[in-house]
C-alpha positions, 0 to 999 in steps of 0.5 A, a space after each residue: 621904904 618897904 621891901 616891895 618898894 625897894 624891889 620896884 626901885 631896883 627893877 626900875 633902875 636896872 632897866 633905866 641904865 639900858 635905855 638911859 641914852 634914849 631917854 635924854 632925847 625925850 626927858 622934857 615929855 618924861 619930866 612932865 609926866 613924872 611931875 603930873 604923877 608927883 602932884 597926884 601922889 602929893 595929893 594922894 599922900 595926905 588929905 585936905 589941908 588942915 584948917 588949924 595949920 592955916 595960921 602957920 603958913 610960911 612965905 618960903 618964897 621960891 627963887 623963880 629966877 633959877 628956872 629962867 635960863 635960856 638953855 634947856 641944859 641949864 634948866 635941867 640942871 636946875 630941876 635936877 637939884 630941885 628934885 634932889 632937895 625935895 627928895 631930901 626933905 621927904 626922906 626926913 622924920 615923916 612919923 608925924 605926917 600921918 600920910 598914905 605910906 604907899 603914895 609916899 614911897 611912890 613919890 620918893 621913888 619917882 623923884 629918885 628915878 628922875 634924879 638918876 635919869 637927869 644926872 645921866 643926861 646932865 653929866 653928858 651935857 654938862 661939860 659943854 654948858 656951864 650953869 650959873 652954878 654958884 648963884 643959882 645953887 645958892 638960892 636953891 639951897 637957902 630956899 630949901 634950908 628955910 623949909 628944912 629949918 621950919 620943919 626942925 623948928 616945929 619939930 616935924 609936926 603935922 602942920 609943918 609937914 602939911 605946909 611943906 607938902 603944899 610948898 613942894 606942890 607950888 615948887 613942882 607946879 613951877 617946874 611944870 610951868 617952865 618945862 611947858 615953856 621949853 
């Protein structure tokens, strides 16, 4: 992350602490904007999906049932977990990805900010609402481990990153679809 990106992140985090209680009430609307922005940045990061990578596509199978709970709070916990995994994946060895570094930094910063805001809101409500933690978290962990192992097996090459980027796009689209239903 470059110095400018780090300064922006510090400013954003300091301002969010002041207004975090207000943001919990508007989190769904804000999350949709973050997802729209993240999808735009994912597109901006790389070019069109390389034809030579089509042979290597992997069926990762996102566990959609983790986004099916009936309560908003449980979906919020699941989304926070998903964002953490996506942030972790996109904080790895990106040297062969050949992506737009500025768009990548903005994508990472947006995810980090959303994670921080979700954590603040979820911690407040977490004592009242138990998420079926273990089963859902294990399903998410398994899903993201498949992606991580795929990247490692392919030695973080261009195609593995492009396939992972496409998968994260699908993942964010599923979250967007679910939050619109709520």
